[in-house]
Each structure stands twice: as C-alpha cells, then as structure tokens.
FIFISE-243160 format. One record per atom (N, C-alpha, C): residue number from 1; residue in three letters; atom name; x, y, z. Coordinates in pm, whole numbers, plus 50000, padded with zeros to 5 digits. Example, Ala and Ser with C-alpha at 12.3 -4.5 7.8 and 13.67 -1.06 7.14 Angstrom:
BEGIN
+-----+-----+----+-------+-------+-------+
!   k !   r !  a !     X !     Y !     Z !
+-----+-----+----+-------+-------+-------+
!   1 ! ALA !  N ! 51319 ! 49431 ! 50780 !
!   1 ! ALA ! CA ! 51230 ! 49550 ! 50780 !
!   1 ! ALA !  C ! 51320 ! 49670 ! 50780 !
!   2 ! SER !  N ! 51285 ! 49775 ! 50708 !
!   2 ! SER ! CA ! 51367 ! 49894 ! 50714 !
!   2 ! SER !  C ! 51290 ! 50003 ! 50787 !
+-----+-----+----+-------+-------+-------+
% end
This chain:
BEGIN
+-----+-----+----+-------+-------+-------+
!   k !   r !  a !     X !     Y !     Z !
+-----+-----+----+-------+-------+-------+
!   1 ! MET !  N ! 24484 ! 86103 ! 33340 !
!   1 ! MET ! CA ! 24606 ! 86099 ! 33460 !
!   1 ! MET !  C ! 24503 ! 86071 ! 33582 !
!   2 ! GLY !  N ! 24558 ! 85983 ! 33656 !
!   2 ! GLY ! CA ! 24480 ! 85927 ! 33782 !
!   2 ! GLY !  C ! 24530 ! 85960 ! 33905 !
!   3 ! MET !  N ! 24488 ! 85934 ! 34015 !
!   3 ! MET ! CA ! 24545 ! 85965 ! 34145 !
!   3 ! MET !  C ! 24669 ! 85875 ! 34166 !
!   4 ! GLY !  N ! 24777 ! 85927 ! 34230 !
!   4 ! GLY ! CA ! 24882 ! 85858 ! 34255 !
!   4 ! GLY !  C ! 24860 ! 85773 ! 34385 !
!   5 ! ILE !  N ! 24925 ! 85680 ! 34435 !
!   5 ! ILE ! CA ! 24915 ! 85566 ! 34516 !
!   5 ! ILE !  C ! 24923 ! 85645 ! 34631 !
!   6 ! LYS !  N ! 25003 ! 85751 ! 34661 !
!   6 ! LYS ! CA ! 25026 ! 85794 ! 34793 !
!   6 ! LYS !  C ! 24878 ! 85877 ! 34815 !
!   7 ! LEU !  N ! 24830 ! 85947 ! 34736 !
!   7 ! LEU ! CA ! 24708 ! 86029 ! 34744 !
!   7 ! LEU !  C ! 24599 ! 85934 ! 34766 !
!   8 ! LYS !  N ! 24601 ! 85802 ! 34685 !
!   8 ! LYS ! CA ! 24487 ! 85700 ! 34719 !
!   8 ! LYS !  C ! 24506 ! 85668 ! 34865 !
!   9 ! ILE !  N ! 24616 ! 85632 ! 34926 !
!   9 ! ILE ! CA ! 24640 ! 85573 ! 35057 !
!   9 ! ILE !  C ! 24602 ! 85692 ! 35147 !
!  10 ! ILE !  N ! 24633 ! 85814 ! 35125 !
!  10 ! ILE ! CA ! 24598 ! 85927 ! 35218 !
!  10 ! ILE !  C ! 24428 ! 85940 ! 35219 !
!  11 ! SER !  N ! 24383 ! 85919 ! 35094 !
!  11 ! SER ! CA ! 24218 ! 85937 ! 35079 !
!  11 ! SER !  C ! 24162 ! 85851 ! 35159 !
!  12 ! ILE !  N ! 24227 ! 85719 ! 35140 !
!  12 ! ILE ! CA ! 24136 ! 85598 ! 35214 !
!  12 ! ILE !  C ! 24155 ! 85607 ! 35385 !
!  13 ! ILE !  N ! 24284 ! 85662 ! 35414 !
!  13 ! ILE ! CA ! 24322 ! 85664 ! 35565 !
!  13 ! ILE !  C ! 24213 ! 85782 ! 35597 !
!  14 ! VAL !  N ! 24227 ! 85874 ! 35554 !
!  14 ! VAL ! CA ! 24133 ! 85998 ! 35600 !
!  14 ! VAL !  C ! 23985 ! 85959 ! 35615 !
!  15 ! THR !  N ! 23923 ! 85896 ! 35511 !
!  15 ! THR ! CA ! 23800 ! 85828 ! 35518 !
!  15 ! THR !  C ! 23778 ! 85739 ! 35592 !
!  16 ! LEU !  N ! 23874 ! 85641 ! 35644 !
!  16 ! LEU ! CA ! 23843 ! 85536 ! 35757 !
!  16 ! LEU !  C ! 23853 ! 85618 ! 35890 !
!  17 ! VAL !  N ! 23901 ! 85720 ! 35891 !
!  17 ! VAL ! CA ! 23924 ! 85819 ! 36033 !
!  17 ! VAL !  C ! 23790 ! 85866 ! 36049 !
!  18 ! PHE !  N ! 23747 ! 85905 ! 35941 !
!  18 ! PHE ! CA ! 23601 ! 85987 ! 35932 !
!  18 ! PHE !  C ! 23501 ! 85880 ! 35959 !
!  19 ! VAL !  N ! 23508 ! 85757 ! 35911 !
!  19 ! VAL ! CA ! 23416 ! 85640 ! 35943 !
!  19 ! VAL !  C ! 23413 ! 85615 ! 36100 !
!  20 ! PHE !  N ! 23544 ! 85627 ! 36147 !
!  20 ! PHE ! CA ! 23550 ! 85596 ! 36283 !
!  20 ! PHE !  C ! 23496 ! 85696 ! 36371 !
!  21 ! PHE !  N ! 23492 ! 85819 ! 36357 !
!  21 ! PHE ! CA ! 23424 ! 85920 ! 36417 !
!  21 ! PHE !  C ! 23277 ! 85904 ! 36409 !
!  22 ! VAL !  N ! 23242 ! 85871 ! 36292 !
!  22 ! VAL ! CA ! 23071 ! 85853 ! 36263 !
!  22 ! VAL !  C ! 23049 ! 85750 ! 36361 !
!  23 ! PHE !  N ! 23109 ! 85614 ! 36354 !
!  23 ! PHE ! CA ! 23065 ! 85528 ! 36449 !
!  23 ! PHE !  C ! 23075 ! 85567 ! 36584 !
!  24 ! LYS !  N ! 23187 ! 85634 ! 36635 !
!  24 ! LYS ! CA ! 23171 ! 85696 ! 36752 !
!  24 ! LYS !  C ! 23054 ! 85789 ! 36808 !
!  25 ! PHE !  N ! 23028 ! 85844 ! 36725 !
!  25 ! PHE ! CA ! 22914 ! 85933 ! 36749 !
!  25 ! PHE !  C ! 22771 ! 85862 ! 36764 !
!  26 ! ILE !  N ! 22771 ! 85750 ! 36684 !
!  26 ! ILE ! CA ! 22649 ! 85680 ! 36654 !
!  26 ! ILE !  C ! 22653 ! 85602 ! 36813 !
!  27 ! LYS !  N ! 22768 ! 85559 ! 36842 !
!  27 ! LYS ! CA ! 22759 ! 85464 ! 36975 !
!  27 ! LYS !  C ! 22740 ! 85553 ! 37108 !
!  28 ! LYS !  N ! 22783 ! 85699 ! 37087 !
!  28 ! LYS ! CA ! 22742 ! 85772 ! 37197 !
!  28 ! LYS !  C ! 22606 ! 85848 ! 37175 !
!  29 ! SER !  N ! 22545 ! 85818 ! 37075 !
!  29 ! SER ! CA ! 22406 ! 85851 ! 37049 !
!  29 ! SER !  C ! 22409 ! 86015 ! 37033 !
!  30 ! LYS !  N ! 22521 ! 86067 ! 36979 !
!  30 ! LYS ! CA ! 22534 ! 86213 ! 36939 !
!  30 ! LYS !  C ! 22464 ! 86241 ! 36787 !
!  31 ! ILE !  N ! 22454 ! 86133 ! 36717 !
!  31 ! ILE ! CA ! 22383 ! 86176 ! 36591 !
!  31 ! ILE !  C ! 22251 ! 86087 ! 36574 !
!  32 ! ARG !  N ! 22153 ! 86101 ! 36490 !
!  32 ! ARG ! CA ! 22041 ! 86030 ! 36498 !
!  32 ! ARG !  C ! 22075 ! 85930 ! 36370 !
!  33 ! PRO !  N ! 22021 ! 85831 ! 36376 !
!  33 ! PRO ! CA ! 22033 ! 85729 ! 36262 !
!  33 ! PRO !  C ! 22010 ! 85787 ! 36115 !
!  34 ! SER !  N ! 21922 ! 85847 ! 36105 !
!  34 ! SER ! CA ! 21918 ! 85905 ! 35975 !
!  34 ! SER !  C ! 22051 ! 85996 ! 35916 !
!  35 ! SER !  N ! 22087 ! 86067 ! 36014 !
!  35 ! SER ! CA ! 22209 ! 86134 ! 35991 !
!  35 ! SER !  C ! 22328 ! 86033 ! 35953 !
!  36 ! ALA !  N ! 22324 ! 85941 ! 36057 !
!  36 ! ALA ! CA ! 22466 ! 85845 ! 36041 !
!  36 ! ALA !  C ! 22434 ! 85756 ! 35895 !
!  37 ! ILE !  N ! 22317 ! 85737 ! 35844 !
!  37 ! ILE ! CA ! 22324 ! 85673 ! 35703 !
!  37 ! ILE !  C ! 22373 ! 85769 ! 35624 !
!  38 ! LEU !  N ! 22330 ! 85890 ! 35647 !
!  38 ! LEU ! CA ! 22403 ! 85986 ! 35543 !
!  38 ! LEU !  C ! 22521 ! 86006 ! 35533 !
!  39 ! TRP !  N ! 22596 ! 86016 ! 35650 !
!  39 ! TRP ! CA ! 22737 ! 86035 ! 35681 !
!  39 ! TRP !  C ! 22817 ! 85893 ! 35616 !
!  40 ! LEU !  N ! 22756 ! 85787 ! 35652 !
!  40 ! LEU ! CA ! 22822 ! 85669 ! 35628 !
!  40 ! LEU !  C ! 22813 ! 85652 ! 35468 !
!  41 ! THR !  N ! 22729 ! 85702 ! 35399 !
!  41 ! THR ! CA ! 22701 ! 85707 ! 35253 !
!  41 ! THR !  C ! 22798 ! 85772 ! 35186 !
!  42 ! VAL !  N ! 22813 ! 85914 ! 35252 !
!  42 ! VAL ! CA ! 22927 ! 86000 ! 35216 !
!  42 ! VAL !  C ! 23063 ! 85947 ! 35236 !
!  43 ! CYS !  N ! 23092 ! 85856 ! 35334 !
!  43 ! CYS ! CA ! 23214 ! 85795 ! 35346 !
!  43 ! CYS !  C ! 23237 ! 85689 ! 35249 !
!  44 ! ALA !  N ! 23128 ! 85630 ! 35237 !
!  44 ! ALA ! CA ! 23138 ! 85515 ! 35109 !
!  44 ! ALA !  C ! 23150 ! 85571 ! 34971 !
!  45 ! PHE !  N ! 23086 ! 85678 ! 34947 !
!  45 ! PHE ! CA ! 23128 ! 85759 ! 34810 !
!  45 ! PHE !  C ! 23303 ! 85797 ! 34828 !
!  46 ! LEU !  N ! 23330 ! 85865 ! 34951 !
!  46 ! LEU ! CA ! 23472 ! 85904 ! 34947 !
!  46 ! LEU !  C ! 23566 ! 85803 ! 34941 !
!  47 ! LEU !  N ! 23531 ! 85681 ! 34985 !
!  47 ! LEU ! CA ! 23591 ! 85552 ! 34995 !
!  47 ! LEU !  C ! 23621 ! 85496 ! 34852 !
!  48 ! SER !  N ! 23502 ! 85543 ! 34765 !
!  48 ! SER ! CA ! 23503 ! 85473 ! 34609 !
!  48 ! SER !  C ! 23578 ! 85568 ! 34518 !
!  49 ! ILE !  N ! 23604 ! 85660 ! 34564 !
!  49 ! ILE ! CA ! 23686 ! 85769 ! 34455 !
!  49 ! ILE !  C ! 23826 ! 85678 ! 34427 !
!  50 ! PRO !  N ! 23900 ! 85658 ! 34513 !
!  50 ! PRO ! CA ! 24048 ! 85589 ! 34500 !
!  50 ! PRO !  C ! 24022 ! 85420 ! 34453 !
!  51 ! VAL !  N ! 23911 ! 85384 ! 34505 !
!  51 ! VAL ! CA ! 23900 ! 85226 ! 34467 !
!  51 ! VAL !  C ! 23844 ! 85220 ! 34339 !
!  52 ! PHE !  N ! 23770 ! 85285 ! 34275 !
!  52 ! PHE ! CA ! 23683 ! 85285 ! 34151 !
!  52 ! PHE !  C ! 23715 ! 85381 ! 34065 !
!  53 ! GLU !  N ! 23836 ! 85447 ! 34069 !
!  53 ! GLU ! CA ! 23881 ! 85560 ! 33999 !
!  53 ! GLU !  C ! 23849 ! 85557 ! 33839 !
!  54 ! LYS !  N ! 23866 ! 85414 ! 33783 !
!  54 ! LYS ! CA ! 23862 ! 85390 ! 33656 !
!  54 ! LYS !  C ! 23735 ! 85410 ! 33617 !
!  55 ! TYR !  N ! 23650 ! 85361 ! 33717 !
!  55 ! TYR ! CA ! 23492 ! 85388 ! 33650 !
!  55 ! TYR !  C ! 23432 ! 85529 ! 33677 !
!  56 ! TYR !  N ! 23500 ! 85604 ! 33771 !
!  56 ! TYR ! CA ! 23463 ! 85744 ! 33748 !
!  56 ! TYR !  C ! 23521 ! 85823 ! 33628 !
!  57 ! GLN !  N ! 23642 ! 85777 ! 33579 !
!  57 ! GLN ! CA ! 23698 ! 85834 ! 33464 !
!  57 ! GLN !  C ! 23613 ! 85790 ! 33352 !
!  58 ! PHE !  N ! 23560 ! 85661 ! 33338 !
!  58 ! PHE ! CA ! 23472 ! 85614 ! 33237 !
!  58 ! PHE !  C ! 23324 ! 85697 ! 33228 !
!  59 ! ILE !  N ! 23287 ! 85703 ! 33345 !
!  59 ! ILE ! CA ! 23161 ! 85790 ! 33334 !
!  59 ! ILE !  C ! 23177 ! 85920 ! 33319 !
!  60 ! SER !  N ! 23264 ! 86003 ! 33346 !
!  60 ! SER ! CA ! 23271 ! 86125 ! 33344 !
!  60 ! SER !  C ! 23295 ! 86157 ! 33198 !
!  61 ! LEU !  N ! 23400 ! 86062 ! 33121 !
!  61 ! LEU ! CA ! 23423 ! 86096 ! 32987 !
!  61 ! LEU !  C ! 23325 ! 86063 ! 32895 !
!  62 ! HIS !  N ! 23260 ! 85937 ! 32903 !
!  62 ! HIS ! CA ! 23180 ! 85890 ! 32814 !
!  62 ! HIS !  C ! 23036 ! 85915 ! 32840 !
!  63 ! LEU !  N ! 22990 ! 85956 ! 32944 !
!  63 ! LEU ! CA ! 22859 ! 85994 ! 32964 !
!  63 ! LEU !  C ! 22831 ! 86143 ! 32994 !
!  64 ! PHE !  N ! 22943 ! 86227 ! 33039 !
!  64 ! PHE ! CA ! 22915 ! 86362 ! 33059 !
!  64 ! PHE !  C ! 23023 ! 86425 ! 32972 !
!  65 ! GLY !  N ! 23102 ! 86381 ! 32899 !
!  65 ! GLY ! CA ! 23208 ! 86445 ! 32797 !
!  65 ! GLY !  C ! 23309 ! 86530 ! 32888 !
!  66 ! MET !  N ! 23334 ! 86486 ! 33006 !
!  66 ! MET ! CA ! 23432 ! 86579 ! 33078 !
!  66 ! MET !  C ! 23576 ! 86489 ! 33084 !
!  67 ! VAL !  N ! 23670 ! 86554 ! 33060 !
!  67 ! VAL ! CA ! 23793 ! 86511 ! 33047 !
!  67 ! VAL !  C ! 23862 ! 86473 ! 33178 !
!  68 ! HIS !  N ! 23837 ! 86569 ! 33260 !
!  68 ! HIS ! CA ! 23896 ! 86550 ! 33374 !
!  68 ! HIS !  C ! 23800 ! 86497 ! 33492 !
!  69 ! THR !  N ! 23836 ! 86384 ! 33568 !
!  69 ! THR ! CA ! 23729 ! 86322 ! 33628 !
!  69 ! THR !  C ! 23705 ! 86407 ! 33773 !
!  70 ! ILE !  N ! 23808 ! 86475 ! 33821 !
!  70 ! ILE ! CA ! 23794 ! 86562 ! 33942 !
!  70 ! ILE !  C ! 23674 ! 86658 ! 33910 !
!  71 ! HIS !  N ! 23661 ! 86719 ! 33812 !
!  71 ! HIS ! CA ! 23554 ! 86801 ! 33769 !
!  71 ! HIS !  C ! 23420 ! 86751 ! 33782 !
!  72 ! PHE !  N ! 23404 ! 86611 ! 33737 !
!  72 ! PHE ! CA ! 23281 ! 86531 ! 33753 !
!  72 ! PHE !  C ! 23262 ! 86503 ! 33918 !
!  73 ! ILE !  N ! 23382 ! 86468 ! 34004 !
!  73 ! ILE ! CA ! 23366 ! 86464 ! 34132 !
!  73 ! ILE !  C ! 23306 ! 86580 ! 34186 !
!  74 ! TYR !  N ! 23368 ! 86690 ! 34169 !
!  74 ! TYR ! CA ! 23353 ! 86826 ! 34241 !
!  74 ! TYR !  C ! 23205 ! 86872 ! 34228 !
!  75 ! ILE !  N ! 23155 ! 86856 ! 34093 !
!  75 ! ILE ! CA ! 23041 ! 86896 ! 34058 !
!  75 ! ILE !  C ! 22944 ! 86783 ! 34120 !
!  76 ! GLY !  N ! 22958 ! 86663 ! 34142 !
!  76 ! GLY ! CA ! 22883 ! 86590 ! 34219 !
!  76 ! GLY !  C ! 22875 ! 86630 ! 34363 !
!  77 ! LEU !  N ! 22969 ! 86650 ! 34433 !
!  77 ! LEU ! CA ! 22988 ! 86690 ! 34565 !
!  77 ! LEU !  C ! 22912 ! 86840 ! 34586 !
!  78 ! ILE !  N ! 22912 ! 86934 ! 34493 !
!  78 ! ILE ! CA ! 22862 ! 87055 ! 34501 !
!  78 ! ILE !  C ! 22711 ! 87056 ! 34483 !
!  79 ! VAL !  N ! 22668 ! 86951 ! 34397 !
!  79 ! VAL ! CA ! 22516 ! 86912 ! 34409 !
!  79 ! VAL !  C ! 22471 ! 86869 ! 34540 !
!  80 ! PHE !  N ! 22541 ! 86761 ! 34593 !
!  80 ! PHE ! CA ! 22515 ! 86696 ! 34724 !
!  80 ! PHE !  C ! 22482 ! 86812 ! 34832 !
!  81 ! LEU !  N ! 22592 ! 86896 ! 34851 !
!  81 ! LEU ! CA ! 22608 ! 87007 ! 34924 !
!  81 ! LEU !  C ! 22482 ! 87098 ! 34910 !
!  82 ! LEU !  N ! 22434 ! 87138 ! 34784 !
!  82 ! LEU ! CA ! 22318 ! 87207 ! 34769 !
!  82 ! LEU !  C ! 22217 ! 87156 ! 34817 !
!  83 ! ILE !  N ! 22182 ! 87028 ! 34747 !
!  83 ! ILE ! CA ! 22058 ! 86971 ! 34817 !
!  83 ! ILE !  C ! 22052 ! 86942 ! 34950 !
!  84 ! TYR !  N ! 22177 ! 86907 ! 35046 !
!  84 ! TYR ! CA ! 22165 ! 86885 ! 35190 !
!  84 ! TYR !  C ! 22165 ! 87015 ! 35241 !
!  85 ! SER !  N ! 22216 ! 87135 ! 35194 !
!  85 ! SER ! CA ! 22168 ! 87265 ! 35241 !
!  85 ! SER !  C ! 22036 ! 87296 ! 35251 !
!  86 ! PHE !  N ! 21995 ! 87265 ! 35134 !
!  86 ! PHE ! CA ! 21815 ! 87309 ! 35132 !
!  86 ! PHE !  C ! 21748 ! 87207 ! 35212 !
!  87 ! TYR !  N ! 21788 ! 87091 ! 35260 !
!  87 ! TYR ! CA ! 21712 ! 86996 ! 35339 !
!  87 ! TYR !  C ! 21736 ! 87051 ! 35479 !
!  88 ! LEU !  N ! 21852 ! 87105 ! 35529 !
!  88 ! LEU ! CA ! 21869 ! 87147 ! 35664 !
!  88 ! LEU !  C ! 21800 ! 87286 ! 35672 !
!  89 ! THR !  N ! 21782 ! 87371 ! 35558 !
!  89 ! THR ! CA ! 21697 ! 87485 ! 35586 !
!  89 ! THR !  C ! 21564 ! 87449 ! 35615 !
!  90 ! ILE !  N ! 21512 ! 87327 ! 35543 !
!  90 ! ILE ! CA ! 21374 ! 87310 ! 35557 !
!  90 ! ILE !  C ! 21364 ! 87259 ! 35722 !
!  91 ! GLN !  N ! 21436 ! 87169 ! 35714 !
!  91 ! GLN ! CA ! 21446 ! 87123 ! 35903 !
!  91 ! GLN !  C ! 21469 ! 87244 ! 35999 !
!  92 ! LEU !  N ! 21542 ! 87318 ! 35958 !
!  92 ! LEU ! CA ! 21539 ! 87458 ! 36060 !
!  92 ! LEU !  C ! 21433 ! 87545 ! 36049 !
!  93 ! ASN !  N ! 21355 ! 87549 ! 35958 !
!  93 ! ASN ! CA ! 21238 ! 87626 ! 35970 !
!  93 ! ASN !  C ! 21126 ! 87542 ! 36024 !
!  94 ! LYS !  N ! 21122 ! 87413 ! 36034 !
!  94 ! LYS ! CA ! 21049 ! 87324 ! 36101 !
!  94 ! LYS !  C ! 21077 ! 87341 ! 36233 !
!  95 ! VAL !  N ! 21194 ! 87331 ! 36290 !
!  95 ! VAL ! CA ! 21220 ! 87362 ! 36443 !
!  95 ! VAL !  C ! 21177 ! 87510 ! 36477 !
!  96 ! SER !  N ! 21217 ! 87597 ! 36413 !
!  96 ! SER ! CA ! 21181 ! 87740 ! 36430 !
!  96 ! SER !  C ! 21003 ! 87733 ! 36452 !
!  97 ! ASP !  N ! 20961 ! 87686 ! 36354 !
!  97 ! ASP ! CA ! 20819 ! 87682 ! 36375 !
!  97 ! ASP !  C ! 20751 ! 87647 ! 36493 !
!  98 ! ARG !  N ! 20821 ! 87503 ! 36546 !
!  98 ! ARG ! CA ! 20770 ! 87450 ! 36659 !
!  98 ! ARG !  C ! 20833 ! 87540 ! 36782 !
!  99 ! VAL !  N ! 20926 ! 87593 ! 36785 !
!  99 ! VAL ! CA ! 20980 ! 87664 ! 36898 !
!  99 ! VAL !  C ! 20882 ! 87794 ! 36926 !
! 100 ! GLN !  N ! 20833 ! 87864 ! 36809 !
! 100 ! GLN ! CA ! 20746 ! 87951 ! 36807 !
! 100 ! GLN !  C ! 20631 ! 87906 ! 36871 !
! 101 ! PHE !  N ! 20570 ! 87807 ! 36813 !
! 101 ! PHE ! CA ! 20445 ! 87737 ! 36881 !
! 101 ! PHE !  C ! 20436 ! 87725 ! 37018 !
! 102 ! LEU !  N ! 20582 ! 87677 ! 37077 !
! 102 ! LEU ! CA ! 20566 ! 87622 ! 37211 !
! 102 ! LEU !  C ! 20595 ! 87733 ! 37281 !
! 103 ! ILE !  N ! 20655 ! 87865 ! 37237 !
! 103 ! ILE ! CA ! 20661 ! 87991 ! 37303 !
! 103 ! ILE !  C ! 20500 ! 88054 ! 37321 !
! 104 ! THR !  N ! 20434 ! 88063 ! 37229 !
! 104 ! THR ! CA ! 20284 ! 88092 ! 37239 !
! 104 ! THR !  C ! 20222 ! 88025 ! 37335 !
! 105 ! HIS !  N ! 20221 ! 87894 ! 37327 !
! 105 ! HIS ! CA ! 20127 ! 87819 ! 37406 !
! 105 ! HIS !  C ! 20194 ! 87810 ! 37558 !
! 106 ! THR !  N ! 20317 ! 87824 ! 37580 !
! 106 ! THR ! CA ! 20376 ! 87857 ! 37711 !
! 106 ! THR !  C ! 20325 ! 88006 ! 37784 !
! 107 ! ALA !  N ! 20346 ! 88095 ! 37709 !
! 107 ! ALA ! CA ! 20286 ! 88244 ! 37731 !
! 107 ! ALA !  C ! 20124 ! 88215 ! 37760 !
! 108 ! ILE !  N ! 20059 ! 88169 ! 37689 !
! 108 ! ILE ! CA ! 19903 ! 88144 ! 37696 !
! 108 ! ILE !  C ! 19880 ! 88072 ! 37841 !
! 109 ! ASN !  N ! 19966 ! 87947 ! 37838 !
! 109 ! ASN ! CA ! 19945 ! 87846 ! 37972 !
! 109 ! ASN !  C ! 19982 ! 87967 ! 38103 !
! 110 ! GLU !  N ! 20091 ! 88031 ! 38110 !
! 110 ! GLU ! CA ! 20124 ! 88106 ! 38213 !
! 110 ! GLU !  C ! 20021 ! 88213 ! 38261 !
! 111 ! LYS !  N ! 19972 ! 88267 ! 38145 !
! 111 ! LYS ! CA ! 19851 ! 88363 ! 38160 !
! 111 ! LYS !  C ! 19740 ! 88313 ! 38223 !
! 112 ! GLU !  N ! 19701 ! 88196 ! 38181 !
! 112 ! GLU ! CA ! 19582 ! 88119 ! 38260 !
! 112 ! GLU !  C ! 19630 ! 88093 ! 38385 !
! 113 ! ILE !  N ! 19741 ! 88068 ! 38434 !
! 113 ! ILE ! CA ! 19781 ! 88019 ! 38564 !
! 113 ! ILE !  C ! 19763 ! 88139 ! 38639 !
! 114 ! ARG !  N ! 19828 ! 88246 ! 38597 !
! 114 ! ARG ! CA ! 19811 ! 88398 ! 38677 !
! 114 ! ARG !  C ! 19675 ! 88419 ! 38709 !
! 115 ! GLU !  N ! 19592 ! 88406 ! 38604 !
! 115 ! GLU ! CA ! 19450 ! 88447 ! 38613 !
! 115 ! GLU !  C ! 19365 ! 88332 ! 38717 !
! 116 ! LEU !  N ! 19401 ! 88196 ! 38714 !
! 116 ! LEU ! CA ! 19349 ! 88114 ! 38822 !
! 116 ! LEU !  C ! 19403 ! 88157 ! 38969 !
! 117 ! LYS !  N ! 19529 ! 88188 ! 38970 !
! 117 ! LYS ! CA ! 19576 ! 88219 ! 39121 !
! 117 ! LYS !  C ! 19520 ! 88362 ! 39170 !
! 118 ! LYS !  N ! 19494 ! 88447 ! 39074 !
! 118 ! LYS ! CA ! 19449 ! 88569 ! 39097 !
! 118 ! LYS !  C ! 19286 ! 88537 ! 39156 !
! 119 ! ASN !  N ! 19213 ! 88467 ! 39091 !
! 119 ! ASN ! CA ! 19074 ! 88426 ! 39098 !
! 119 ! ASN !  C ! 19084 ! 88328 ! 39247 !
! 120 ! GLU !  N ! 19145 ! 88290 ! 39272 !
! 120 ! GLU ! CA ! 19143 ! 88182 ! 39405 !
! 120 ! GLU !  C ! 19180 ! 88304 ! 39520 !
! 121 ! ASN !  N ! 19255 ! 88394 ! 39507 !
! 121 ! ASN ! CA ! 19268 ! 88485 ! 39627 !
! 121 ! ASN !  C ! 19143 ! 88584 ! 39626 !
+-----+-----+----+-------+-------+-------+
% end
C-alpha cells in the first residue's frame, strides 16, 4: 500500500517550503555551505520519497525483506540522525577545546600585561 495522493502533495509542499527556508538562510549567510549541502540533500531525499515511492518499495522488499516501506525509511532516517548527532558531538568537542585554549591564552596574556604594567611603574 502506497502513499495517497493527498499525502504525496502535502509531503512535496512541506519539503519545498523547507527548501525555501534553506535557500533563505543561505542567502542571509546564516548557515555554512557544508551545512547547506547537507540540508539540501535531506530535502532531496524527502522529495524523493513520494516521487520514487515504488523504487523504495522494491528496495525495502527485495533487498532488505521489509514488507512495509515506511520501516525502511524510518530506519534510514534514524541511522542518518545517529551519524549526524555523532558528527555534531565531534564538532562541539572541537569548539569546546578551542574555547578552553583561548581562555588559557587570554589569562596568560592578561597576566603578562599586568606584570609589564607593574614593572613600568
């Protein structure tokens, strides 16, 4: 059993609205190009679901043995979210390390400035 025509239309409209917002944020330089590519890829995938529904049904049934295509899509999205969450964790750790480095060097520089001012007087 596939998606009804109403659900396909709603899915396509919602995805196109999301694409619009992605492009809007790209234009305003609110997201990096690498993030924009990621979200445009997600949009392409979401748009492909109603358009290529029969292909997803074939893949889920014949390659993975899943009768219900929606389970195949959910598992794919969950795997994507897990990988992306792991990537964001790595990026957050890098930023945290950079902040710690900057705090340390700022404290050292402030101490050196105080000592120089103290020696001048």
